[in-house]
LOGUVEX-416771 format. One line per 8 residues: number of its first residue (from 1); their letters; for each residue x, y, z of C-alpha. Coordinates in nm, 2 decimals, decimal comma, always signed. Example, Ala and Ser with C-alpha at 12.3 -4.5 7.8 and 13.67 -1.06 7.14 Angstrom:
LOGUVEX-416771
1> AS> +1,23:-0,45:+0,78 | +1,37:-0,11:+0,71
This chain:
LOGUVEX-416771
1> XXXXXXXX> +0,23:-1,43:+2,79 | +0,04:-1,60:+2,50 | -0,02:-1,36:+2,21 | -0,39:-1,20:+2,20 | -0,59:-1,36:+1,89 | -0,81:-1,14:+1,70 | -1,08:-1,31:+1,52 | -1,20:-1,20:+1,13
9> XXXXXXXX> -1,35:-0,83:+1,18 | -1,22:-0,78:+1,54 | -0,93:-0,51:+1,51 | -0,77:-0,27:+1,78 | -0,91:+0,12:+1,72 | -1,25:+0,24:+1,62 | -1,34:+0,01:+1,34 | -1,58:+0,07:+1,07
17> XXXXXXXX> -1,64:-0,23:+0,85 | -1,82:-0,40:+0,52 | -1,81:-0,75:+0,43 | -1,81:-0,84:+0,11 | -1,73:-1,12:-0,16 | -1,57:-1,33:+0,11 | -1,36:-1,05:+0,27 | -1,41:-0,79:+0,54
25> XXXXXXXX> -1,30:-0,46:+0,46 | -1,21:-0,19:+0,74 | -1,08:+0,14:+0,79 | -0,95:+0,17:+1,15 | -0,85:+0,50:+1,32 | -0,62:+0,56:+1,61 | -0,68:+0,93:+1,74 | -0,41:+0,90:+1,99
33> XXXXXXXX> -0,09:+0,74:+1,98 | -0,07:+0,40:+2,11 | +0,16:+0,06:+2,12 | -0,04:-0,27:+2,05 | +0,11:-0,58:+2,23 | +0,21:-0,90:+2,06 | -0,10:-1,03:+1,94 | -0,20:-1,25:+1,61
41> XXXXXXXX> -0,53:-1,25:+1,36 | -0,68:-1,52:+1,25 | -0,72:-1,41:+0,93 | -0,49:-1,34:+0,67 | -0,49:-0,96:+0,56 | -0,33:-0,67:+0,37 | -0,32:-0,33:+0,55 | -0,26:-0,01:+0,39
49> XXXXXXXX> -0,14:+0,32:+0,59 | -0,38:+0,58:+0,47 | -0,28:+0,88:+0,73 | -0,04:+0,89:+1,01 | +0,26:+0,70:+1,12 | +0,30:+0,31:+1,21 | +0,53:+0,07:+1,29 | +0,48:-0,31:+1,28
57> XXXXXXXX> +0,73:-0,55:+1,41 | +0,72:-0,97:+1,38 | +1,01:-1,13:+1,47 | +1,30:-0,98:+1,29 | +1,11:-0,80:+1,03 | +1,03:-0,43:+1,10 | +0,77:-0,20:+0,85 | +0,80:+0,12:+0,89
65> XXXXXXXX> +0,48:+0,26:+0,70 | +0,42:+0,59:+0,53 | +0,09:+0,68:+0,38 | +0,02:+0,41:+0,11 | +0,25:+0,18:+0,28 | +0,10:-0,18:+0,22 | +0,17:-0,51:+0,37 | +0,06:-0,88:+0,39
73> XXXXXXXX> +0,03:-1,07:+0,67 | -0,03:-1,47:+0,65 | -0,29:-1,63:+0,88 | -0,19:-1,60:+1,24 | +0,10:-1,38:+1,19 | +0,24:-1,29:+1,57 | +0,31:-0,92:+1,55 | +0,31:-0,62:+1,76
81> XXXXXXXX> +0,23:-0,24:+1,66 | +0,32:+0,14:+1,74 | +0,06:+0,38:+1,61 | +0,14:+0,72:+1,60 | -0,18:+1,04:+1,66 | -0,44:+1,03:+1,39 | -0,31:+0,68:+1,23 | -0,58:+0,53:+0,96
89> XXXXXXXX> -0,53:+0,22:+0,82 | -0,75:-0,02:+0,57 | -0,75:-0,34:+0,62 | -0,84:-0,62:+0,39 | -0,91:-0,94:+0,59 | -0,92:-1,26:+0,31 | -1,14:-1,52:+0,38 | -1,05:-1,93:+0,31
97> XXXXXXXX> -1,17:-1,89:-0,05 | -0,90:-1,59:-0,12 | -0,64:-1,76:+0,12 | -0,64:-2,06:-0,13 | -0,62:-1,84:-0,42 | -0,30:-1,70:-0,30 | -0,14:-1,99:-0,23 | -0,27:-2,15:-0,56
105> XXXXXXXX> -0,13:-1,86:-0,74 | +0,23:-1,86:-0,60 | +0,43:-1,91:-0,26 | +0,30:-1,67:-0,02 | +0,41:-1,86:+0,27 | +0,65:-1,60:+0,41 | +0,56:-1,39:+0,71 | +0,51:-1,04:+0,70
113> XXXXXXXX> +0,62:-0,87:+0,44 | +0,57:-0,52:+0,27 | +0,43:-0,53:-0,06 | +0,66:-0,35:-0,29 | +0,49:-0,38:-0,66 | +0,30:-0,08:-0,78 | -0,01:-0,32:-0,87 | -0,05:-0,44:-0,49
121> XXXXXXXX> -0,06:-0,09:-0,35 | -0,33:+0,08:-0,61 | -0,54:-0,24:-0,61 | -0,58:-0,17:-0,22 | -0,64:+0,20:-0,28 | -0,91:+0,13:-0,53 | -1,06:-0,12:-0,27 | -1,07:+0,14:-0,01
129> XXXXXXXX> -1,29:+0,37:-0,27 | -1,52:+0,08:-0,32 | -1,54:+0,07:+0,04 | -1,65:+0,43:+0,10 | -1,90:+0,38:-0,14 | -2,04:+0,14:+0,15 | -2,39:-0,05:+0,03 | -2,34:+0,11:-0,31
137> XXXXXXXX> -2,01:-0,08:-0,37 | -2,05:-0,30:-0,68 | -1,97:-0,65:-0,59 | -1,84:-0,73:-0,92 | -1,57:-0,46:-0,87 | -1,49:-0,59:-0,50 | -1,47:-0,95:-0,64 | -1,26:-0,85:-0,95
145> XXXXXXXX> -1,02:-0,65:-0,75 | -0,96:-0,90:-0,43 | -0,86:-1,18:-0,69 | -0,63:-0,93:-0,87 | -0,48:-0,85:-0,52 | -0,48:-1,19:-0,44 | -0,24:-1,25:-0,76 | -0,02:-0,99:-0,67
153> XXXXXXXX> +0,05:-1,07:-0,31 | +0,13:-1,42:-0,46 | +0,37:-1,28:-0,73 | +0,49:-1,02:-0,49 | +0,60:-1,32:-0,22 | +0,76:-1,53:-0,47 | +0,99:-1,26:-0,57 | +1,06:-1,18:-0,21
161> XXXXXXXX> +1,15:-1,54:-0,16 | +1,38:-1,57:-0,47 | +1,57:-1,23:-0,47 | +1,82:-1,10:-0,20 | +1,81:-0,73:-0,18 | +2,10:-0,53:-0,26 | +2,22:-0,31:+0,00 | +2,22:+0,00:-0,24
169> XXXXXXXX> +1,86:-0,05:-0,33 | +1,72:+0,12:-0,03 | +1,94:+0,44:-0,07 | +1,80:+0,45:-0,44 | +1,45:+0,43:-0,29 | +1,50:+0,69:-0,03 | +1,68:+0,91:-0,28 | +1,33:+0,92:-0,49
177> XXXXXXXX> +1,11:+0,94:-0,17 | +1,27:+1,21:-0,05 | +1,13:+1,45:-0,33 | +0,92:+1,26:-0,60 | +0,83:+1,58:-0,76 | +1,17:+1,62:-0,88 | +1,30:+1,50:-1,23 | +1,57:+1,19:-1,16
185> XXXXXXXX> +1,87:+1,11:-1,36 | +1,90:+0,75:-1,39 | +2,29:+0,76:-1,46 | +2,31:+1,00:-1,16 | +2,11:+0,75:-0,91 | +2,33:+0,48:-1,04 | +2,63:+0,64:-0,99 | +2,55:+0,76:-0,64
193> XXXXXXXX> +2,49:+0,40:-0,59 | +2,79:+0,24:-0,75 | +2,64:+0,07:-0,98 | +2,59:+0,04:-1,37 | +2,27:+0,22:-1,48 | +2,13:-0,07:-1,68 | +2,22:-0,30:-1,36 | +2,00:-0,04:-1,17
201> XXXXXXXX> +1,70:-0,05:-1,38 | +1,69:-0,45:-1,40 | +1,76:-0,50:-1,03 | +1,48:-0,25:-0,95 | +1,24:-0,41:-1,17 | +1,31:-0,77:-1,10 | +1,31:-0,68:-0,71 | +1,01:-0,44:-0,66
209> XXXXXXXX> +0,77:-0,57:-0,96 | +0,78:-0,24:-1,15 | +1,05:+0,00:-1,32 | +1,17:+0,30:-1,15 | +0,99:+0,52:-1,35 | +0,69:+0,37:-1,25 | +0,76:+0,39:-0,90 | +0,84:+0,73:-0,91
217> XXXXXXXX> +0,46:+0,79:-1,08 | +0,30:+0,63:-0,82 | +0,50:+0,85:-0,53 | +0,39:+1,16:-0,70 | +0,01:+1,01:-0,70 | +0,09:+0,94:-0,35 | +0,17:+1,30:-0,30 | -0,13:+1,45:-0,47
225> XXXXXXXX> -0,35:+1,20:-0,26 | -0,23:+1,34:+0,05 | -0,26:+1,70:-0,08 | -0,61:+1,62:-0,19 | -0,73:+1,52:+0,12 | -0,51:+1,75:+0,37 | -0,53:+2,04:+0,19 | -0,76:+2,32:-0,04
233> XXXXXXXX> -0,51:+2,36:-0,29 | -0,65:+2,38:-0,67 | -0,58:+2,09:-0,89 | -0,34:+2,29:-1,12 | -0,14:+2,37:-0,83 | -0,15:+2,02:-0,66 | -0,04:+1,90:-1,02 | +0,26:+2,14:-1,04
241> XXXXXXXX> +0,39:+2,04:-0,71 | +0,40:+1,68:-0,72 | +0,59:+1,66:-1,04 | +0,36:+1,63:-1,32 | +0,36:+1,82:-1,67 | +0,00:+2,01:-1,62 | -0,31:+1,95:-1,49 | -0,44:+1,75:-1,77
249> XXXXXXXX> -0,14:+1,52:-1,73 | -0,20:+1,46:-1,37 | -0,58:+1,40:-1,41 | -0,46:+1,16:-1,71 | -0,24:+0,97:-1,47 | -0,45:+0,98:-1,18 | -0,75:+0,83:-1,38 | -0,54:+0,56:-1,49
257> XXXXXXXX> -0,38:+0,49:-1,15 | -0,67:+0,50:-0,92 | -0,95:+0,49:-1,17 | -1,10:+0,79:-1,09 | -1,03:+1,18:-1,13 | -0,86:+1,38:-0,86 | -1,18:+1,59:-0,83 | -1,40:+1,29:-0,75
265> XXXXXXXX> -1,11:+1,12:-0,51 | -1,13:+1,46:-0,29 | -1,49:+1,47:-0,27 | -1,55:+1,08:-0,20 | -1,26:+1,13:+0,11 | -1,43:+1,47:+0,25 | -1,77:+1,31:+0,19 | -1,73:+1,01:+0,42
């Protein structure tokens, strides 16, 4: 059976799109669990999981998405999808000029791959914030974020091609992701992985495009984002539960990562 081909802007699920600056930005909702058989998208795109559970498979590559997992798909990447109940995705489909920018900034010819660098994930989140503004979104902001994201994708792809991932790295990531609000001892993590702390720090930065400390901060912000949307907990409580020193530290870090305050983020999500 020939895989179904989806034109730019055509996506499975309930879709709301905004075409701006040579890209199509879409939020896609699957209220019920479903499986989408093998298909291709004509456009290259990045996908960001906002809520729910999502698994994507292309040839020998499978990505298990958690909230804020981001992946890049070159044009006509053949893949199948499995969504859980209440899955919500943000899709960034790149027009020809943006695809040329990715190719020109590095070797992004690899197939479907998860974007590990902190920069790519938060650029996608910031683009989603602009998307939520609809017609009021700033073209200057959207265009700048798109080109920054293209450069980040190219750099991440280059690291993927150049580096062979050691088997212990996933264990370190899993240990941190299980409870990002905890205080981590790099030496203990390295001992559990069976490597020297310096080797762990350098390998993590080389392969993930960020330090382990920045990775932990990103996970804490992700955890806080979920709490802001899914609960009515006070900001101080969310800050403490997510591992921040206090509400002031939480607000400063949140603004640095997402360019907005926790309160504004919560209001924007709930007004949508």
